[in-house]
ROFIKE-925582 format. One record per atom (N, C-alpha, C): residue number from 1; residue in one letter; z, y, x. Coordinates in Angstrom, 2 decimals, padded with zeros to 5 digits. Layout:
N
+-----+-----+---------+---------+---------+
|   n | res |      c3 |      c2 |      c1 |
+-----+-----+---------+---------+---------+
| NUM |   A |       Z |       Y |       X |
...
+-----+-----+---------+---------+---------+
//
This chain:
142
+-----+-----+---------+---------+---------+
|   n | res |      c3 |      c2 |      c1 |
+-----+-----+---------+---------+---------+
|   1 |   M |  005.19 | -066.38 |  145.76 |
|   1 |   M |  006.44 | -066.98 |  145.38 |
|   1 |   M |  006.38 | -067.48 |  143.94 |
|   2 |   K |  005.77 | -066.68 |  143.05 |
|   2 |   K |  005.67 | -067.06 |  141.66 |
|   2 |   K |  004.87 | -068.37 |  141.52 |
|   3 |   H |  003.80 | -068.51 |  142.32 |
|   3 |   H |  002.98 | -069.73 |  142.29 |
|   3 |   H |  003.79 | -070.93 |  142.76 |
|   4 |   A |  004.60 | -070.76 |  143.79 |
|   4 |   A |  005.43 | -071.86 |  144.31 |
|   4 |   A |  006.47 | -072.28 |  143.28 |
|   5 |   T |  007.05 | -071.31 |  142.57 |
|   5 |   T |  008.05 | -071.64 |  141.54 |
|   5 |   T |  007.39 | -072.41 |  140.40 |
|   6 |   R |  006.20 | -071.98 |  140.01 |
|   6 |   R |  005.49 | -072.66 |  138.93 |
|   6 |   R |  005.12 | -074.09 |  139.36 |
|   7 |   T |  004.66 | -074.25 |  140.59 |
|   7 |   T |  004.30 | -075.57 |  141.11 |
|   7 |   T |  005.53 | -076.47 |  141.18 |
|   8 |   L |  006.64 | -075.93 |  141.64 |
|   8 |   L |  007.89 | -076.70 |  141.72 |
|   8 |   L |  008.34 | -077.09 |  140.31 |
|   9 |   G |  008.23 | -076.18 |  139.35 |
|   9 |   G |  008.59 | -076.48 |  137.97 |
|   9 |   G |  007.72 | -077.60 |  137.39 |
|  10 |   A |  006.43 | -077.54 |  137.67 |
|  10 |   A |  005.52 | -078.58 |  137.19 |
|  10 |   A |  005.85 | -079.92 |  137.83 |
|  11 |   L |  006.20 | -079.91 |  139.11 |
|  11 |   L |  006.56 | -081.13 |  139.81 |
|  11 |   L |  007.84 | -081.74 |  139.23 |
|  12 |   V |  008.83 | -080.91 |  138.96 |
|  12 |   V |  010.09 | -081.38 |  138.37 |
|  12 |   V |  009.83 | -081.96 |  136.97 |
|  13 |   A |  009.00 | -081.29 |  136.18 |
|  13 |   A |  008.69 | -081.78 |  134.84 |
|  13 |   A |  007.96 | -083.13 |  134.91 |
|  14 |   A |  007.01 | -083.25 |  135.81 |
|  14 |   A |  006.27 | -084.51 |  135.96 |
|  14 |   A |  007.21 | -085.63 |  136.40 |
|  15 |   L |  008.11 | -085.33 |  137.30 |
|  15 |   L |  009.09 | -086.31 |  137.76 |
|  15 |   L |  010.00 | -086.75 |  136.62 |
|  16 |   A |  010.46 | -085.81 |  135.81 |
|  16 |   A |  011.33 | -086.12 |  134.67 |
|  16 |   A |  010.61 | -087.01 |  133.67 |
|  17 |   I |  009.35 | -086.71 |  133.39 |
|  17 |   I |  008.56 | -087.53 |  132.47 |
|  17 |   I |  008.38 | -088.93 |  133.04 |
|  18 |   G |  008.11 | -089.01 |  134.32 |
|  18 |   G |  007.92 | -090.31 |  134.97 |
|  18 |   G |  009.18 | -091.17 |  134.92 |
|  19 |   I |  010.32 | -090.54 |  135.04 |
|  19 |   I |  011.59 | -091.28 |  134.98 |
|  19 |   I |  011.91 | -091.67 |  133.55 |
|  20 |   A |  011.67 | -090.81 |  132.58 |
|  20 |   A |  012.03 | -091.07 |  131.19 |
|  20 |   A |  011.07 | -092.00 |  130.48 |
|  21 |   A |  009.81 | -092.03 |  130.87 |
|  21 |   A |  008.80 | -092.80 |  130.14 |
|  21 |   A |  009.15 | -094.27 |  129.99 |
|  22 |   P |  009.60 | -094.96 |  131.04 |
|  22 |   P |  009.93 | -096.38 |  130.84 |
|  22 |   P |  011.03 | -096.59 |  129.79 |
|  23 |   Q |  011.99 | -095.68 |  129.71 |
|  23 |   Q |  013.05 | -095.84 |  128.73 |
|  23 |   Q |  012.53 | -095.58 |  127.32 |
|  24 |   V |  011.62 | -094.66 |  127.18 |
|  24 |   V |  011.06 | -094.36 |  125.87 |
|  24 |   V |  010.30 | -095.57 |  125.34 |
|  25 |   F |  009.59 | -096.26 |  126.22 |
|  25 |   F |  008.78 | -097.39 |  125.80 |
|  25 |   F |  009.45 | -098.74 |  126.01 |
|  26 |   A |  010.73 | -098.75 |  126.33 |
|  26 |   A |  011.44 | -100.00 |  126.63 |
|  26 |   A |  011.44 | -100.96 |  125.46 |
|  27 |   H |  011.41 | -100.48 |  124.24 |
|  27 |   H |  011.39 | -101.37 |  123.09 |
|  27 |   H |  010.01 | -101.43 |  122.47 |
|  28 |   G |  009.00 | -101.07 |  123.25 |
|  28 |   G |  007.64 | -101.11 |  122.76 |
|  28 |   G |  007.13 | -102.53 |  122.67 |
|  29 |   D |  005.86 | -102.70 |  122.87 |
|  29 |   D |  005.25 | -104.01 |  122.77 |
|  29 |   D |  005.81 | -104.93 |  123.85 |
|  30 |   V |  006.47 | -105.98 |  123.42 |
|  30 |   V |  006.97 | -106.97 |  124.35 |
|  30 |   V |  006.38 | -108.31 |  123.94 |
|  31 |   V |  006.09 | -109.11 |  124.91 |
|  31 |   V |  005.45 | -110.39 |  124.65 |
|  31 |   V |  006.53 | -111.44 |  124.39 |
|  32 |   P |  006.48 | -112.10 |  123.23 |
|  32 |   P |  007.44 | -113.17 |  122.98 |
|  32 |   P |  007.31 | -114.26 |  124.03 |
|  33 |   Q |  008.43 | -114.85 |  124.40 |
|  33 |   Q |  008.45 | -115.89 |  125.41 |
|  33 |   Q |  008.39 | -117.26 |  124.74 |
|  34 |   A |  007.61 | -118.15 |  125.31 |
|  34 |   A |  007.51 | -119.51 |  124.79 |
|  34 |   A |  008.86 | -120.20 |  124.91 |
|  35 |   V |  009.13 | -121.11 |  123.99 |
|  35 |   V |  010.38 | -121.85 |  123.98 |
|  35 |   V |  010.07 | -123.33 |  124.12 |
|  36 |   D |  010.64 | -123.95 |  125.13 |
|  36 |   D |  010.48 | -125.39 |  125.34 |
|  36 |   D |  011.45 | -126.12 |  124.43 |
|  37 |   T |  010.94 | -126.83 |  123.44 |
|  37 |   T |  011.79 | -127.53 |  122.48 |
|  37 |   T |  011.86 | -129.03 |  122.78 |
|  38 |   T |  011.54 | -129.42 |  124.00 |
|  38 |   T |  011.63 | -130.82 |  124.40 |
|  38 |   T |  013.05 | -131.34 |  124.13 |
|  39 |   G |  013.12 | -132.49 |  123.50 |
|  39 |   G |  014.41 | -133.08 |  123.19 |
|  39 |   G |  014.82 | -132.90 |  121.74 |
|  40 |   L |  014.09 | -132.03 |  121.02 |
|  40 |   L |  014.39 | -131.83 |  119.60 |
|  40 |   L |  013.42 | -132.63 |  118.75 |
|  41 |   K |  013.90 | -133.15 |  117.65 |
|  41 |   K |  013.05 | -133.84 |  116.68 |
|  41 |   K |  012.02 | -132.84 |  116.17 |
|  42 |   Q |  010.76 | -133.23 |  116.18 |
|  42 |   Q |  009.70 | -132.36 |  115.68 |
|  42 |   Q |  009.77 | -132.31 |  114.16 |
|  43 |   L |  009.56 | -131.13 |  113.58 |
|  43 |   L |  009.80 | -130.91 |  112.16 |
|  43 |   L |  008.54 | -130.82 |  111.31 |
|  44 |   G |  007.39 | -130.73 |  111.91 |
|  44 |   G |  006.16 | -130.65 |  111.13 |
|  44 |   G |  005.80 | -129.22 |  110.77 |
|  45 |   A |  004.77 | -129.09 |  109.96 |
|  45 |   A |  004.22 | -127.78 |  109.63 |
|  45 |   A |  004.99 | -127.05 |  108.53 |
|  46 |   D |  005.57 | -127.78 |  107.60 |
|  46 |   D |  006.27 | -127.14 |  106.48 |
|  46 |   D |  007.68 | -126.74 |  106.91 |
|  47 |   F |  008.02 | -125.49 |  106.65 |
|  47 |   F |  009.34 | -125.00 |  107.04 |
|  47 |   F |  010.42 | -125.64 |  106.18 |
|  48 |   L |  011.46 | -126.12 |  106.82 |
|  48 |   L |  012.60 | -126.69 |  106.12 |
|  48 |   L |  013.47 | -125.55 |  105.59 |
|  49 |   P |  014.14 | -125.75 |  104.45 |
|  49 |   P |  014.97 | -124.68 |  103.88 |
|  49 |   P |  016.33 | -124.53 |  104.56 |
|  50 |   T |  016.78 | -125.58 |  105.25 |
|  50 |   T |  018.08 | -125.51 |  105.94 |
|  50 |   T |  017.94 | -126.05 |  107.35 |
|  51 |   N |  018.88 | -125.69 |  108.19 |
|  51 |   N |  018.82 | -126.02 |  109.61 |
|  51 |   N |  019.11 | -127.50 |  109.87 |
|  52 |   P |  018.11 | -128.23 |  110.34 |
|  52 |   P |  018.31 | -129.64 |  110.64 |
|  52 |   P |  019.05 | -129.87 |  111.96 |
|  53 |   Y |  019.23 | -128.82 |  112.75 |
|  53 |   Y |  019.84 | -128.94 |  114.07 |
|  53 |   Y |  021.28 | -128.42 |  114.12 |
|  54 |   R |  021.87 | -128.12 |  112.99 |
|  54 |   R |  023.23 | -127.56 |  112.98 |
|  54 |   R |  024.16 | -128.45 |  113.81 |
|  55 |   K |  024.88 | -127.82 |  114.75 |
|  55 |   K |  025.86 | -128.47 |  115.64 |
|  55 |   K |  025.24 | -129.48 |  116.60 |
|  56 |   N |  023.92 | -129.44 |  116.78 |
|  56 |   N |  023.21 | -130.31 |  117.72 |
|  56 |   N |  023.26 | -129.67 |  119.10 |
|  57 |   A |  023.88 | -130.35 |  120.06 |
|  57 |   A |  024.10 | -129.78 |  121.40 |
|  57 |   A |  022.80 | -129.39 |  122.09 |
|  58 |   T |  021.77 | -130.22 |  121.96 |
|  58 |   T |  020.48 | -129.90 |  122.60 |
|  58 |   T |  019.88 | -128.65 |  121.97 |
|  59 |   A |  019.93 | -128.57 |  120.65 |
|  59 |   A |  019.39 | -127.40 |  119.94 |
|  59 |   A |  020.17 | -126.15 |  120.32 |
|  60 |   I |  021.48 | -126.25 |  120.44 |
|  60 |   I |  022.30 | -125.09 |  120.80 |
|  60 |   I |  021.93 | -124.60 |  122.19 |
|  61 |   R |  021.74 | -125.51 |  123.14 |
|  61 |   R |  021.35 | -125.12 |  124.50 |
|  61 |   R |  019.99 | -124.43 |  124.49 |
|  62 |   I |  019.03 | -125.02 |  123.78 |
|  62 |   I |  017.68 | -124.44 |  123.70 |
|  62 |   I |  017.74 | -123.10 |  122.97 |
|  63 |   G |  018.51 | -123.04 |  121.89 |
|  63 |   G |  018.63 | -121.81 |  121.12 |
|  63 |   G |  019.25 | -120.67 |  121.90 |
|  64 |   D |  020.21 | -120.98 |  122.75 |
|  64 |   D |  020.85 | -119.97 |  123.61 |
|  64 |   D |  019.79 | -119.33 |  124.51 |
|  65 |   S |  019.00 | -120.16 |  125.16 |
|  65 |   S |  017.95 | -119.66 |  126.05 |
|  65 |   S |  016.88 | -118.90 |  125.26 |
|  66 |   A |  016.45 | -119.47 |  124.13 |
|  66 |   A |  015.41 | -118.83 |  123.33 |
|  66 |   A |  015.87 | -117.47 |  122.81 |
|  67 |   Y |  017.14 | -117.40 |  122.38 |
|  67 |   Y |  017.69 | -116.12 |  121.91 |
|  67 |   Y |  017.65 | -115.09 |  123.03 |
|  68 |   N |  018.12 | -115.47 |  124.21 |
|  68 |   N |  018.15 | -114.52 |  125.33 |
|  68 |   N |  016.76 | -114.04 |  125.71 |
|  69 |   Q |  015.76 | -114.89 |  125.58 |
|  69 |   Q |  014.40 | -114.53 |  125.94 |
|  69 |   Q |  013.69 | -113.69 |  124.88 |
|  70 |   N |  014.02 | -113.91 |  123.61 |
|  70 |   N |  013.24 | -113.30 |  122.53 |
|  70 |   N |  014.00 | -112.37 |  121.61 |
|  71 |   C |  015.31 | -112.45 |  121.58 |
|  71 |   C |  016.08 | -111.72 |  120.57 |
|  71 |   C |  017.07 | -110.71 |  121.17 |
|  72 |   A |  017.61 | -111.04 |  122.34 |
|  72 |   A |  018.69 | -110.24 |  122.91 |
|  72 |   A |  018.29 | -108.80 |  123.21 |
|  73 |   R |  017.03 | -108.55 |  123.48 |
|  73 |   R |  016.62 | -107.18 |  123.82 |
|  73 |   R |  016.88 | -106.21 |  122.67 |
|  74 |   C |  016.92 | -106.72 |  121.45 |
|  74 |   C |  017.22 | -105.86 |  120.30 |
|  74 |   C |  018.57 | -106.18 |  119.67 |
|  75 |   H |  018.89 | -107.47 |  119.58 |
|  75 |   H |  020.12 | -107.88 |  118.90 |
|  75 |   H |  021.32 | -107.99 |  119.83 |
|  76 |   G |  021.12 | -107.83 |  121.13 |
|  76 |   G |  022.22 | -107.82 |  122.08 |
|  76 |   G |  022.56 | -109.18 |  122.66 |
|  77 |   L |  023.07 | -109.16 |  123.89 |
|  77 |   L |  023.51 | -110.39 |  124.54 |
|  77 |   L |  024.67 | -110.99 |  123.76 |
|  78 |   G |  024.64 | -112.30 |  123.61 |
|  78 |   G |  025.70 | -112.98 |  122.88 |
|  78 |   G |  025.69 | -112.69 |  121.39 |
|  79 |   G |  024.62 | -112.08 |  120.90 |
|  79 |   G |  024.54 | -111.72 |  119.49 |
|  79 |   G |  025.27 | -110.43 |  119.15 |
|  80 |   V |  025.84 | -109.78 |  120.18 |
|  80 |   V |  026.61 | -108.55 |  119.98 |
|  80 |   V |  025.64 | -107.37 |  120.03 |
|  81 |   S |  025.35 | -106.79 |  118.88 |
|  81 |   S |  024.39 | -105.71 |  118.81 |
|  81 |   S |  024.93 | -104.44 |  119.43 |
|  82 |   G |  024.05 | -103.73 |  120.10 |
|  82 |   G |  024.39 | -102.41 |  120.63 |
|  82 |   G |  024.00 | -101.32 |  119.66 |
|  83 |   G |  023.63 | -101.69 |  118.44 |
|  83 |   G |  023.30 | -100.69 |  117.43 |
|  83 |   G |  021.83 | -100.59 |  117.12 |
|  84 |   I |  020.96 | -101.21 |  117.91 |
|  84 |   I |  019.52 | -101.13 |  117.65 |
|  84 |   I |  019.15 | -101.99 |  116.46 |
|  85 |   A |  019.73 | -103.18 |  116.38 |
|  85 |   A |  019.41 | -104.14 |  115.32 |
|  85 |   A |  020.71 | -104.77 |  114.83 |
|  86 |   P |  020.66 | -105.48 |  113.71 |
|  86 |   P |  021.89 | -106.08 |  113.18 |
|  86 |   P |  022.58 | -107.02 |  114.17 |
|  87 |   D |  023.89 | -107.06 |  114.09 |
|  87 |   D |  024.72 | -107.96 |  114.88 |
|  87 |   D |  024.66 | -109.33 |  114.21 |
|  88 |   L |  024.01 | -110.27 |  114.86 |
|  88 |   L |  023.75 | -111.57 |  114.24 |
|  88 |   L |  024.96 | -112.50 |  114.21 |
|  89 |   R |  026.05 | -112.10 |  114.82 |
|  89 |   R |  027.27 | -112.91 |  114.73 |
|  89 |   R |  027.82 | -112.93 |  113.32 |
|  90 |   Y |  027.42 | -111.97 |  112.51 |
|  90 |   Y |  027.95 | -111.86 |  111.16 |
|  90 |   Y |  027.07 | -112.47 |  110.08 |
|  91 |   L |  026.01 | -113.17 |  110.49 |
|  91 |   L |  025.21 | -113.91 |  109.51 |
|  91 |   L |  026.11 | -114.96 |  108.86 |
|  92 |   P |  025.97 | -115.18 |  107.56 |
|  92 |   P |  026.78 | -116.23 |  106.93 |
|  92 |   P |  026.48 | -117.59 |  107.56 |
|  93 |   L |  027.49 | -118.43 |  107.59 |
|  93 |   L |  027.30 | -119.79 |  108.09 |
|  93 |   L |  026.61 | -120.64 |  107.03 |
|  94 |   G |  026.09 | -121.77 |  107.45 |
|  94 |   G |  025.54 | -122.76 |  106.53 |
|  94 |   G |  024.24 | -122.35 |  105.88 |
|  95 |   D |  023.99 | -122.99 |  104.74 |
|  95 |   D |  022.70 | -122.83 |  104.06 |
|  95 |   D |  022.42 | -121.39 |  103.65 |
|  96 |   E |  023.45 | -120.65 |  103.24 |
|  96 |   E |  023.25 | -119.26 |  102.83 |
|  96 |   E |  022.70 | -118.43 |  104.00 |
|  97 |   G |  023.29 | -118.58 |  105.16 |
|  97 |   G |  022.81 | -117.86 |  106.33 |
|  97 |   G |  021.44 | -118.35 |  106.78 |
|  98 |   D |  021.18 | -119.65 |  106.60 |
|  98 |   D |  019.87 | -120.20 |  106.97 |
|  98 |   D |  018.76 | -119.50 |  106.20 |
|  99 |   E |  018.98 | -119.28 |  104.92 |
|  99 |   E |  017.95 | -118.65 |  104.08 |
|  99 |   E |  017.64 | -117.23 |  104.57 |
| 100 |   V |  018.69 | -116.47 |  104.82 |
| 100 |   V |  018.53 | -115.09 |  105.30 |
| 100 |   V |  017.83 | -115.09 |  106.66 |
| 101 |   F |  018.33 | -115.92 |  107.57 |
| 101 |   F |  017.78 | -116.00 |  108.92 |
| 101 |   F |  016.30 | -116.38 |  108.91 |
| 102 |   L |  015.97 | -117.46 |  108.19 |
| 102 |   L |  014.59 | -117.94 |  108.20 |
| 102 |   L |  013.62 | -116.92 |  107.62 |
| 103 |   Q |  014.00 | -116.27 |  106.54 |
| 103 |   Q |  013.15 | -115.25 |  105.94 |
| 103 |   Q |  012.86 | -114.13 |  106.95 |
| 104 |   R |  013.90 | -113.66 |  107.62 |
| 104 |   R |  013.73 | -112.53 |  108.53 |
| 104 |   R |  012.97 | -112.91 |  109.79 |
| 105 |   I |  013.29 | -114.05 |  110.39 |
| 105 |   I |  012.60 | -114.42 |  111.64 |
| 105 |   I |  011.13 | -114.74 |  111.37 |
| 106 |   R |  010.85 | -115.32 |  110.23 |
| 106 |   R |  009.46 | -115.66 |  109.91 |
| 106 |   R |  008.64 | -114.42 |  109.56 |
| 107 |   K |  009.18 | -113.56 |  108.70 |
| 107 |   K |  008.39 | -112.45 |  108.15 |
| 107 |   K |  008.65 | -111.11 |  108.83 |
| 108 |   G |  009.75 | -111.00 |  109.59 |
| 108 |   G |  010.08 | -109.73 |  110.22 |
| 108 |   G |  010.64 | -108.75 |  109.21 |
| 109 |   A |  010.69 | -107.49 |  109.60 |
| 109 |   A |  011.21 | -106.44 |  108.73 |
| 109 |   A |  010.40 | -105.17 |  108.92 |
| 110 |   V |  009.86 | -104.66 |  107.83 |
| 110 |   V |  009.10 | -103.41 |  107.85 |
| 110 |   V |  009.66 | -102.54 |  106.73 |
| 111 |   R |  010.01 | -101.30 |  107.08 |
| 111 |   R |  010.47 | -100.33 |  106.09 |
| 111 |   R |  009.71 | -099.03 |  106.30 |
| 112 |   D |  009.19 | -098.51 |  105.21 |
| 112 |   D |  008.43 | -097.25 |  105.26 |
| 112 |   D |  007.31 | -097.31 |  106.29 |
| 113 |   G |  006.69 | -098.49 |  106.42 |
| 113 |   G |  005.59 | -098.65 |  107.35 |
| 113 |   G |  006.00 | -098.81 |  108.80 |
| 114 |   R |  007.30 | -098.77 |  109.08 |
| 114 |   R |  007.80 | -098.93 |  110.45 |
| 114 |   R |  008.28 | -100.36 |  110.67 |
| 115 |   V |  007.87 | -100.96 |  111.77 |
| 115 |   V |  008.28 | -102.33 |  112.09 |
| 115 |   V |  009.64 | -102.28 |  112.77 |
| 116 |   Y |  010.63 | -102.84 |  112.09 |
| 116 |   Y |  011.98 | -102.92 |  112.65 |
| 116 |   Y |  012.19 | -104.24 |  113.38 |
| 117 |   M |  011.48 | -105.27 |  112.91 |
| 117 |   M |  011.50 | -106.56 |  113.59 |
| 117 |   M |  010.13 | -107.19 |  113.38 |
| 118 |   P |  009.51 | -107.66 |  114.46 |
| 118 |   P |  008.21 | -108.30 |  114.29 |
| 118 |   P |  008.37 | -109.69 |  113.68 |
| 119 |   P |  007.36 | -110.17 |  112.96 |
| 119 |   P |  007.42 | -111.54 |  112.45 |
| 119 |   P |  007.18 | -112.53 |  113.59 |
| 120 |   F |  007.94 | -113.62 |  113.59 |
| 120 |   F |  007.77 | -114.63 |  114.62 |
| 120 |   F |  007.06 | -115.88 |  114.11 |
| 121 |   E |  006.73 | -115.91 |  112.82 |
| 121 |   E |  005.96 | -117.05 |  112.30 |
| 121 |   E |  004.60 | -117.06 |  112.98 |
| 122 |   G |  004.19 | -118.23 |  113.46 |
| 122 |   G |  002.94 | -118.35 |  114.18 |
| 122 |   G |  003.09 | -118.05 |  115.66 |
| 123 |   I |  004.25 | -117.56 |  116.06 |
| 123 |   I |  004.52 | -117.26 |  117.47 |
| 123 |   I |  005.51 | -118.27 |  118.03 |
| 124 |   L |  006.64 | -118.41 |  117.35 |
| 124 |   L |  007.62 | -119.43 |  117.71 |
| 124 |   L |  007.51 | -120.58 |  116.73 |
| 125 |   P |  007.61 | -121.80 |  117.21 |
| 125 |   P |  007.60 | -122.93 |  116.28 |
| 125 |   P |  008.91 | -122.98 |  115.50 |
| 126 |   Q |  008.88 | -123.64 |  114.37 |
| 126 |   Q |  010.08 | -123.75 |  113.54 |
| 126 |   Q |  011.23 | -124.39 |  114.32 |
| 127 |   E |  010.92 | -125.30 |  115.22 |
| 127 |   E |  011.97 | -125.94 |  116.03 |
| 127 |   E |  012.73 | -124.90 |  116.85 |
| 128 |   A |  012.01 | -123.95 |  117.43 |
| 128 |   A |  012.65 | -122.89 |  118.22 |
| 128 |   A |  013.49 | -121.98 |  117.32 |
| 129 |   M |  012.96 | -121.66 |  116.14 |
| 129 |   M |  013.69 | -120.80 |  115.22 |
| 129 |   M |  015.02 | -121.44 |  114.81 |
| 130 |   W |  014.97 | -122.72 |  114.45 |
| 130 |   W |  016.19 | -123.40 |  114.03 |
| 130 |   W |  017.15 | -123.61 |  115.20 |
| 131 |   A |  016.62 | -123.77 |  116.40 |
| 131 |   A |  017.49 | -123.88 |  117.58 |
| 131 |   A |  018.25 | -122.56 |  117.79 |
| 132 |   I |  017.56 | -121.45 |  117.63 |
| 132 |   I |  018.22 | -120.14 |  117.74 |
| 132 |   I |  019.32 | -120.02 |  116.70 |
| 133 |   R |  019.01 | -120.44 |  115.49 |
| 133 |   R |  020.01 | -120.39 |  114.41 |
| 133 |   R |  021.20 | -121.29 |  114.73 |
| 134 |   A |  020.95 | -122.48 |  115.30 |
| 134 |   A |  022.05 | -123.38 |  115.67 |
| 134 |   A |  022.95 | -122.70 |  116.70 |
| 135 |   W |  022.36 | -122.02 |  117.66 |
| 135 |   W |  023.16 | -121.31 |  118.66 |
| 135 |   W |  023.93 | -120.15 |  118.01 |
| 136 |   L |  023.27 | -119.40 |  117.14 |
| 136 |   L |  023.94 | -118.26 |  116.50 |
| 136 |   L |  025.20 | -118.68 |  115.76 |
| 137 |   E |  025.20 | -119.85 |  115.18 |
| 137 |   E |  026.41 | -120.32 |  114.48 |
| 137 |   E |  027.56 | -120.56 |  115.45 |
| 138 |   T |  027.27 | -120.78 |  116.74 |
| 138 |   T |  028.35 | -120.99 |  117.72 |
| 138 |   T |  029.02 | -119.67 |  118.12 |
| 139 |   V |  028.39 | -118.54 |  117.84 |
| 139 |   V |  028.97 | -117.23 |  118.18 |
| 139 |   V |  029.39 | -116.47 |  116.92 |
| 140 |   H |  029.37 | -117.15 |  115.79 |
| 140 |   H |  029.69 | -116.53 |  114.49 |
| 140 |   H |  031.06 | -115.89 |  114.49 |
| 141 |   E |  031.16 | -114.76 |  113.82 |
| 141 |   E |  032.44 | -114.08 |  113.57 |
| 141 |   E |  032.47 | -113.68 |  112.11 |
| 142 |   E |  033.66 | -113.62 |  111.57 |
| 142 |   E |  033.85 | -113.20 |  110.17 |
| 142 |   E |  033.88 | -111.69 |  110.07 |
+-----+-----+---------+---------+---------+
//
C-alpha cells in the first residue's frame, strides 16, 4: 500500500509539473513575427527621430497587426497592460513620445542583468516600428 501511495504521489506531482510548465515558460523565448510594410514609404537605413507615419491610415492598420503579433503578449491587447509590462496607452503623444518609444523598441530594457524587453533593432524594420507607434497614438489615454 505504501508503494502504491508513493507511486500515486509521484504521478500527481508529474502531472502538476506537466500542467504548470507551459505557463511558467509562456513568456520565454518567443520568435518575433515579420511585419509586412507594403504600402508604406520606405525610410532607409538611418532611423528618423520622429514618426513619419503619424495619422497615416495604412500605417495604423499595419501597426495594429504588428502590435498584436509582437507586443500584445507583454503589453496587453489594445495596449492595455495586464501588469507584466508598461501600459503603452500612456506614452506621450507627438515627438516626445516618439523619442521614448523609439529608444525602447530599438534597444529594449535590461535591469540588473534581466531582460525586461528584448531589443527589436535588426529584427523589425523602422517602418514596422513607426507603424506600431502610429497605431499606439490611436489608443492613447491621458
